[in-house]
C-alpha positions as CSV (number, residue, x, y, z in Angstrom):
1,M,-16.3,-44.0,55.2
2,Q,-18.9,-41.4,56.3
3,Q,-22.0,-41.2,54.2
4,S,-22.7,-37.7,52.7
5,R,-26.2,-36.4,52.9
6,Y,-26.2,-34.4,49.7
7,K,-24.8,-34.5,46.2
8,I,-24.7,-32.1,43.3
9,K,-25.3,-33.2,39.7
10,F,-24.1,-31.0,36.9
11,I,-26.6,-30.4,34.2
12,N,-24.6,-28.0,32.0
13,G,-21.0,-26.9,31.3
14,D,-17.8,-28.9,31.1
15,L,-18.8,-31.1,34.1
16,E,-22.3,-32.0,32.6
17,G,-23.5,-35.5,33.6
18,R,-21.1,-35.8,36.6
19,S,-22.2,-36.1,40.2
20,F,-20.2,-35.1,43.3
21,A,-20.8,-35.8,47.0
22,V,-21.0,-32.7,49.3
23,K,-18.8,-33.5,52.2
24,D,-20.1,-32.5,55.6
25,S,-17.0,-30.3,56.0
26,G,-18.0,-28.4,52.9
27,L,-16.4,-27.9,49.5
28,V,-15.2,-25.1,47.2
29,I,-16.1,-25.0,43.5
30,G,-13.8,-23.0,41.2
31,S,-11.0,-23.0,38.6
32,S,-8.1,-23.1,41.1
33,M,-6.0,-26.2,41.5
34,N,-6.9,-26.1,45.2
35,A,-10.6,-26.1,44.6
36,D,-12.5,-29.3,45.7
37,I,-14.4,-29.4,42.4
38,R,-12.4,-27.8,39.6
39,S,-13.9,-26.5,36.3
40,S,-12.3,-24.8,33.3
41,E,-15.6,-23.3,32.1
42,Y,-15.5,-19.7,31.0
43,G,-16.4,-17.3,33.7
44,V,-15.6,-19.6,36.6
45,A,-13.3,-17.8,39.2
46,E,-10.5,-19.5,41.1
47,E,-12.8,-19.9,44.2
48,H,-16.2,-19.1,42.9
49,I,-18.6,-20.5,45.6
50,T,-18.4,-22.4,48.9
51,L,-21.1,-25.0,49.9
52,L,-21.5,-25.7,53.7
53,P,-24.0,-28.4,54.8
54,Q,-26.2,-27.1,57.7
55,F,-26.9,-29.1,60.9
56,D,-30.6,-29.1,60.5
57,A,-31.2,-29.3,56.7
58,G,-30.1,-27.9,53.4
59,I,-26.8,-26.3,52.4
60,L,-25.5,-22.8,52.8
61,L,-24.1,-21.3,49.6
62,H,-21.6,-18.5,50.1
63,N,-20.8,-16.1,47.3
64,P,-17.4,-14.3,48.0
65,G,-18.0,-12.0,45.0
66,N,-15.5,-13.4,42.5
67,G,-18.0,-14.0,39.8
68,S,-21.7,-14.2,39.0
69,V,-23.9,-16.7,40.9
70,W,-27.6,-17.5,40.3
71,V,-29.8,-19.6,42.5
72,R,-33.3,-20.5,41.2
73,N,-32.7,-18.0,38.5
74,V,-32.2,-15.2,41.0
75,P,-28.7,-13.5,41.2
76,V,-26.8,-13.7,44.5
77,S,-25.1,-10.5,45.6
78,E,-21.5,-10.3,46.5
79,G,-20.8,-11.6,50.0
80,D,-24.3,-13.0,50.5
81,D,-25.2,-16.5,51.8
82,V,-28.2,-18.4,50.4
83,Q,-29.9,-21.5,51.7
84,I,-30.3,-24.1,49.0
85,N,-32.3,-27.3,49.3
86,P,-32.6,-30.5,47.2
87,G,-34.1,-29.7,43.8
88,D,-32.7,-26.1,43.7
89,D,-30.6,-25.3,40.6
90,V,-27.5,-23.2,40.7
91,R,-25.5,-21.5,37.9
92,I,-22.0,-20.0,38.3
93,G,-20.1,-18.1,35.6
94,K,-21.6,-18.2,32.1
95,A,-22.8,-21.8,31.7
96,L,-21.8,-24.1,34.6
97,S,-25.0,-25.3,36.3
98,F,-25.9,-28.0,38.9
99,V,-28.8,-29.3,40.9
100,L,-28.7,-30.2,44.6
101,E,-30.0,-33.7,45.3
102,N,-30.4,-35.9,48.4
103,Y,-27.8,-38.6,48.8
104,S,-29.2,-42.1,49.5
105,E,-29.8,-42.5,53.2
106,Q,-29.3,-46.2,53.0
107,Q,-25.7,-47.3,53.8
108,P,-24.3,-49.3,50.8
109,Q,-23.9,-53.0,51.4
110,G,-20.9,-55.0,50.3
111,D,-18.9,-53.6,47.5
112,M,-21.5,-51.0,46.3
113,P,-20.0,-47.9,44.7
114,D,-20.2,-44.6,46.4
115,I,-19.6,-41.2,44.9
116,D,-16.7,-39.0,46.1
117,N,-15.7,-35.5,45.4
118,S,-13.5,-36.5,42.5
119,G,-16.6,-37.8,40.6
120,E,-15.3,-41.4,40.5
121,A,-16.7,-44.6,42.1
122,T,-15.0,-45.9,45.2
123,V,-15.7,-49.0,47.2
124,V,-17.0,-48.7,50.8
125,A,-16.3,-51.5,53.2
126,P,-19.3,-53.1,55.0
127,S,-20.2,-51.6,58.4
128,G,-19.8,-53.6,61.6
129,N,-16.9,-55.5,63.1
130,T,-14.7,-57.8,61.1
131,E,-13.1,-60.6,63.0
132,I,-9.5,-61.6,62.0
133,P,-8.1,-64.8,63.4
134,G,-5.3,-64.3,65.9
135,E,-6.2,-60.6,66.3
136,K,-8.3,-58.6,68.6
137,N,-11.6,-57.3,67.3
138,I,-11.0,-53.6,66.6
139,P,-14.1,-51.4,66.4
140,P,-14.4,-49.3,63.4
141,E,-13.2,-45.7,63.6
142,S,-15.8,-43.4,64.8
143,S,-16.5,-40.3,62.8
144,F,-18.3,-37.1,63.3
145,T,-19.4,-34.0,61.4
146,R,-18.1,-30.5,62.2
147,Y,-20.2,-27.5,61.0
148,A,-18.9,-24.0,60.5
149,S,-19.6,-21.8,63.4
150,A,-21.1,-18.3,63.1
151,E,-17.8,-16.8,64.0
152,E,-16.0,-18.7,61.2
153,L,-18.7,-17.7,58.7
154,A,-18.3,-14.0,59.8
155,E,-14.5,-14.2,59.3
156,L,-15.0,-15.7,55.9
157,R,-17.4,-12.9,54.9
158,D,-14.9,-10.2,56.3
159,A,-12.1,-11.7,54.3
160,N,-14.1,-11.7,51.1
161,K,-15.2,-8.1,51.7
162,S,-11.6,-7.1,52.3
163,I,-10.6,-8.6,48.9
164,A,-13.5,-6.8,47.3
165,R,-12.4,-3.5,48.8
166,Q,-8.8,-4.0,47.5
167,R,-10.1,-4.6,44.0
168,K,-12.3,-1.5,44.1
169,L,-9.3,0.6,45.3
170,A,-7.1,-0.8,42.5
171,M,-9.8,0.0,39.9
172,F,-10.2,3.5,41.3
173,I,-6.4,4.1,41.1
174,A,-6.4,2.9,37.5
175,V,-9.3,5.2,36.6
176,V,-7.5,8.2,38.2
177,V,-4.2,7.5,36.4
178,S,-6.0,7.1,33.0
179,A,-7.8,10.4,33.6
180,I,-4.5,12.2,34.3
181,I,-2.9,10.8,31.1
182,V,-5.9,11.9,29.0
183,A,-5.9,15.3,30.7
184,L,-2.1,15.7,30.0
185,A,-2.6,14.7,26.4
186,Y,-5.4,17.2,26.0
187,Y,-3.4,20.0,27.6
188,I,-0.4,19.4,25.2
189,S,-2.7,19.2,22.1
190,E,-4.8,22.2,23.1
191,S,-2.3,24.5,24.8
192,R,0.4,26.6,23.1
193,V,3.0,23.9,23.5
194,E,4.3,23.2,19.9
195,N,5.4,19.7,19.0
196,P,7.3,19.4,16.8
197,V,8.9,22.8,17.1
198,T,9.1,24.6,13.7
199,W,11.4,27.3,12.3
200,P,9.9,30.7,13.0
201,G,7.8,31.9,10.0
202,S,7.7,28.4,8.3
203,A,3.9,28.2,8.8
204,S,3.1,31.6,7.5
205,G,5.9,31.9,5.0
206,N,7.0,35.2,6.5
207,Y,10.6,34.6,7.6
208,D,12.6,37.0,9.7
209,D,16.1,35.5,9.5
210,G,19.5,37.1,10.3
211,E,22.8,36.2,8.6
212,F,26.5,36.6,9.2
213,K,29.2,36.2,6.6
214,I,32.6,34.7,7.3
215,D,35.6,34.8,4.9
216,L,38.5,32.5,5.8
217,G,40.6,33.6,2.8
218,N,41.6,31.6,-0.2
219,N,38.0,31.8,-1.5
220,G,36.6,30.2,1.7
221,K,33.3,32.0,2.1
222,F,30.6,30.9,4.5
223,L,27.3,32.3,5.6
224,I,25.4,31.5,8.9
225,Y,21.7,32.1,9.0
226,Y,19.4,32.1,12.1
227,P,16.0,33.2,13.2
228,N,15.8,36.7,14.8
229,S,14.2,37.0,18.2
230,P,13.6,39.8,20.7
231,S,16.0,38.5,23.2
232,M,18.7,37.4,20.8
233,V,22.4,37.7,21.7
234,A,25.0,37.5,18.9
235,K,28.8,37.4,19.2
236,P,30.5,37.9,15.8
237,G,34.2,37.3,15.5
238,D,36.8,37.5,12.8
239,K,36.8,33.8,11.9
240,S,33.9,32.7,14.2
241,F,30.3,33.4,15.1
242,E,28.0,32.6,18.0
243,V,24.3,33.5,18.5
244,L,21.7,32.6,21.1
245,T,18.2,33.1,19.7
246,A,14.9,31.2,19.8
247,V,12.9,28.9,17.6
248,G,9.2,27.7,17.5
249,K,6.2,29.6,16.3
250,N,6.1,31.2,19.8
251,L,9.9,31.7,20.0
252,D,9.8,29.7,23.2
253,V,12.8,27.4,22.8
254,P,16.4,28.7,23.1
255,F,18.5,27.9,20.0
256,H,22.3,28.2,20.2
257,I,24.5,28.2,17.1
258,T,28.3,28.4,17.0
259,F,30.8,28.5,14.1
260,T,34.5,28.2,14.8
261,S,37.6,27.6,12.6
262,E,40.9,26.4,13.9
263,Q,44.2,25.5,12.3
264,V,45.0,21.8,12.2
265,E,48.5,20.8,13.0
266,D,50.1,19.4,9.9
267,G,46.8,20.0,8.3
268,F,48.0,19.4,4.7
269,K,49.1,15.9,5.7
270,K,45.9,14.8,7.6
271,T,42.7,13.7,6.1
272,A,39.4,15.1,7.3
273,R,38.6,11.8,9.0
274,E,41.9,11.8,10.9
275,S,41.5,15.3,12.2
276,F,37.9,14.7,13.1
277,E,38.9,11.7,15.2
278,E,41.5,13.8,16.9
279,W,38.9,16.5,17.7
280,M,36.5,13.8,19.1
281,E,39.2,12.3,21.3
282,K,40.2,15.7,22.7
283,A,36.6,16.8,23.3
284,E,35.8,13.6,25.2
285,K,39.1,13.7,27.2
286,D,38.3,17.3,28.3
287,G,34.9,16.2,29.4
288,A,33.3,19.1,27.6
289,I,31.0,17.0,25.5
290,K,29.4,13.5,25.4
291,F,28.7,12.0,22.0
292,V,25.4,10.1,21.8
293,S,25.5,8.8,18.2
294,Q,27.8,7.4,15.6
295,P,29.4,9.8,13.1
296,E,27.8,10.1,9.6
297,N,28.9,11.6,6.3
298,D,26.7,14.2,4.7
299,F,26.9,17.2,2.4
300,F,26.1,20.9,2.6
301,N,25.0,22.8,-0.6
302,R,23.4,19.7,-2.1
303,Q,24.1,20.3,-5.7
304,D,26.9,19.3,-8.1
305,N,29.7,17.9,-6.0
306,G,28.4,19.4,-2.7
307,Y,30.5,20.2,0.4
308,P,31.2,17.1,2.5
309,Y,31.1,17.1,6.3
310,I,30.8,14.7,9.2
311,K,27.9,15.0,11.7
312,I,27.5,13.5,15.2
313,E,24.9,14.1,17.9
314,Y,26.1,15.2,21.4
315,S,25.1,16.5,24.8
316,R,27.0,18.9,27.0
317,K,26.9,21.4,29.9
318,F,27.2,25.0,28.9
319,G,26.3,28.3,30.6
320,G,24.7,26.4,33.6
321,M,22.4,24.5,31.3
322,S,22.3,21.0,29.7
323,W,22.2,21.2,25.9
324,R,21.8,18.6,23.2
325,G,22.4,19.0,19.5
326,V,24.4,18.1,16.4
327,A,28.1,18.9,15.6
328,C,29.0,19.3,11.9
329,Y,32.8,18.9,11.3
330,M,34.3,20.0,7.9
331,R,37.7,20.9,6.5
332,F,38.8,23.9,4.5
333,L,42.4,23.6,3.4
334,D,44.4,23.0,6.6
335,K,41.6,24.4,8.9
336,E,38.9,22.5,10.7
337,I,35.5,24.1,10.9
338,L,33.0,23.2,13.6
339,L,29.3,24.2,13.3
340,M,27.2,23.3,16.4
341,R,23.4,23.6,16.6
342,E,21.8,22.9,20.0
343,V,18.7,23.4,22.2
344,P,18.1,22.7,25.9
345,A,18.2,19.0,26.6
346,S,14.8,19.2,28.2
347,Q,13.3,20.5,24.8
348,Y,15.2,18.1,22.5
349,W,12.2,15.7,22.4
350,R,10.2,18.2,20.3
351,C,13.1,20.0,18.6
352,A,15.1,17.0,17.2
353,D,13.8,17.4,13.7
354,L,14.6,21.1,13.5
355,V,18.1,20.7,14.9
356,M,18.9,17.9,12.4
357,E,17.2,19.3,9.3
358,Y,18.1,23.0,9.3
359,D,21.7,23.4,8.2
360,C,22.0,27.1,9.4
361,I,24.9,27.4,7.0
362,S,25.3,28.2,3.3
363,I,28.6,27.9,1.4
364,A,29.5,30.0,-1.6
365,N,29.2,28.1,-4.9
366,S,32.8,29.0,-5.8
367,T,34.0,27.6,-2.5
368,V,32.1,24.3,-3.2
369,A,33.3,24.1,-6.8
370,R,37.0,24.4,-5.7
371,H,36.7,22.2,-2.6
372,W,39.3,19.5,-2.1
373,E,40.6,17.5,0.8
374,V,43.8,15.7,1.6
375,P,43.8,12.2,0.1
376,E,44.5,9.1,2.3
377,A,47.5,8.1,0.1
378,P,48.8,11.2,-1.8
379,L,51.2,10.7,-4.7
380,D,54.8,11.4,-3.8
381,E,56.0,12.7,-7.2
382,D,57.5,15.8,-8.7
383,S,54.8,18.5,-9.0
384,T,55.8,19.3,-12.6
385,K,55.5,15.7,-13.6
386,M,52.1,15.4,-11.9
387,L,50.9,18.6,-13.7
388,Q,51.9,17.1,-17.0
389,T,50.1,13.8,-16.3
390,L,47.0,15.7,-15.1
391,N,46.9,17.9,-18.2
392,H,47.2,14.7,-20.4
393,E,44.2,13.1,-18.6
394,L,42.1,16.2,-19.0
395,R,42.7,16.4,-22.7
396,K,41.0,13.0,-23.1
397,N,37.3,12.8,-23.7
398,I,35.6,13.0,-20.3
399,E,33.7,9.9,-21.1
400,I,36.9,7.7,-21.2
401,A,39.1,9.6,-18.8
402,S,39.9,8.0,-15.4
403,W,38.1,10.3,-12.9
404,S,39.7,8.6,-9.9
405,D,43.2,9.2,-11.3
406,I,42.4,12.9,-12.0
407,D,40.9,13.4,-8.5
408,L,44.0,11.9,-6.9
409,L,46.4,14.0,-9.0
410,I,44.5,17.2,-8.1
411,K,44.4,16.5,-4.4
412,S,48.1,15.4,-4.3
413,L,49.2,18.6,-6.1
414,F,47.2,20.8,-3.8
415,A,48.4,19.2,-0.6
416,K,52.1,19.5,-1.7
417,A,51.7,23.0,-3.2
418,Y,49.9,24.5,-0.2
419,A,52.3,22.9,2.3
420,R,55.2,24.5,0.4
421,N,53.3,27.6,-0.5
422,E,54.0,27.1,-4.2
423,K,51.5,29.6,-5.6
424,P,52.1,28.9,-9.4
425,V,51.4,25.2,-8.8
426,I,48.3,26.1,-6.8
427,D,47.0,28.4,-9.6
428,A,47.7,25.8,-12.3
429,T,45.9,23.1,-10.3
430,E,42.9,25.3,-9.6
431,S,42.5,25.9,-13.3
432,M,42.6,22.2,-14.0
433,L,40.1,21.5,-11.2
434,E,37.7,24.0,-12.6
435,K,38.0,22.3,-16.0
436,F,37.4,18.9,-14.4
437,R,34.3,20.1,-12.5
438,S,32.9,21.7,-15.6
439,G,33.3,18.5,-17.6
440,Q,31.7,16.4,-14.8
441,K,28.7,18.7,-14.7
442,I,28.0,18.5,-18.5
443,W,28.5,14.7,-18.6
444,Y,26.3,14.1,-15.6
445,S,23.5,16.3,-16.9
446,R,23.5,14.4,-20.2
447,K,23.3,11.1,-18.3
448,C,20.3,12.4,-16.3
449,L,18.5,13.2,-19.5
450,E,19.4,9.8,-21.0
451,Y,18.1,8.0,-17.9
452,S,14.8,10.0,-18.0
453,N,14.3,9.1,-21.6
454,A,15.0,5.4,-21.0
455,Q,12.6,5.5,-18.0
456,R,9.9,7.1,-20.1
457,E,10.3,4.4,-22.8
458,G,10.4,1.6,-20.2
459,N,13.9,0.5,-21.3
460,N,15.1,-1.2,-18.1
461,A,18.3,-2.4,-19.7
462,E,19.4,1.1,-20.7
463,M,18.5,2.5,-17.3
464,T,20.7,-0.2,-15.6
465,R,23.6,0.6,-18.0
466,I,23.4,4.3,-17.2
467,L,23.1,3.7,-13.5
468,N,26.2,1.4,-13.4
469,E,28.2,3.8,-15.6
470,C,27.5,6.8,-13.2
471,L,28.2,4.7,-10.1
472,E,31.6,3.7,-11.6
473,K,32.5,7.3,-12.2
474,F,31.4,8.9,-8.9
475,E,31.8,6.1,-6.3
476,P,35.6,6.7,-5.8
477,L,35.0,10.4,-5.3
478,D,33.7,12.3,-2.3
479,D,30.9,13.7,-4.4
480,Y,27.2,14.4,-3.6
481,R,26.1,13.2,-7.0
482,Y,26.9,9.6,-5.9
483,T,24.4,10.1,-3.1
484,R,21.8,11.4,-5.6
485,I,22.4,8.3,-7.8
486,M,21.9,6.0,-4.8
487,K,18.6,7.8,-4.0
488,N,17.5,7.3,-7.7
489,D,17.3,11.1,-8.1
490,W,17.9,11.9,-11.8
491,S,16.5,15.4,-11.9
492,V,18.6,17.9,-14.0
493,E,19.8,20.9,-12.1
């Protein structure tokens, strides 16, 4: 084994107390698995420094610029080479330090331990020839030391400089991208781009809204409201309405509203959910619209029983533009009503709240109070008999009457009477529906007061009793008061 001329002894860091021979071919110190001497000390790069013994004397320390290097307490610049001699101390990273020392010039005799670059003792065979009986004397292998040439050192420096330039370029690009993001955010916040978009006049309280009334007959009265704008285009119809206006404090986002009503085939035999699913299937089949959410049940005119509808978000192509909005599907007798609110798809990211929260429709209280829909399983009985049963139920105290039975009787009577155009039955059923709604309103108002009193007194048992009683009454019905109860809203209207 060839004897090394130098060794390094670590005096600080995770290798403190260990010594390593410096091979004449040089060695690399770093945290990489490929490093000749590997350290896990904080701040040590994968290939932190290279040590190359020189032909005459000393060792050349090369700093490729991957981390901080100090020789004799003087920092070594990136890409520089420094001559170190025995007795010089070197620090790399935060705390890893070593001292260069002369290796013993005397060849070890016998089985004396030597120090290799793994830091462990190895046995060196005695020098000279060893004679083995029956074999020829084989001279020991000759060895020699190869030193790095000036060209190789230059190539190493160029490679390190190239890596450094790439890192600087990457850092420059990161800084530029960050600056662009900050500038864009500043532009959005300081410019006149409004996010989220608001209803015109909501900030000042000075609204300039237009409205259009639609009467579908049989007490079906609806009103569409919308913000006026200088470039607004409205198309009123007999049973429909369409307006293209603008929203936002700057009126800079197009806002499109359409209201249409169509006859449903066999409408007095189909529930609202059934006709809604037929409408969805037809719209998707025609390719006119793409739905982007699941349908949800909601209510317009959120007081008393409310007016139920189904809403679903969509996107579509219309008038050479891509639009996104919400479709509101509701029934009135055997008609389906479709209200669509939409904005350009490119602006939906800042208009979503406005599109979803502003109904743009108001329904007459009398229409809401008399609203009914075809039941899933209507009663197939004689109308006169059903009227007698309904009248009997309504004579009972509203507290003990079966609300679900009353609701089913009213809906079944209406469905049969409207399908057969039996006006006397329709009039009689409307009178009983009005009586039922009035009794519900009085009973529910009383329960709201009772709940508020129990809450004020901290009577949890009484609050729970009232809650369960109200849920039992309203859960089978398509009634907004059930939603209020679930939201723990007990305010008296």
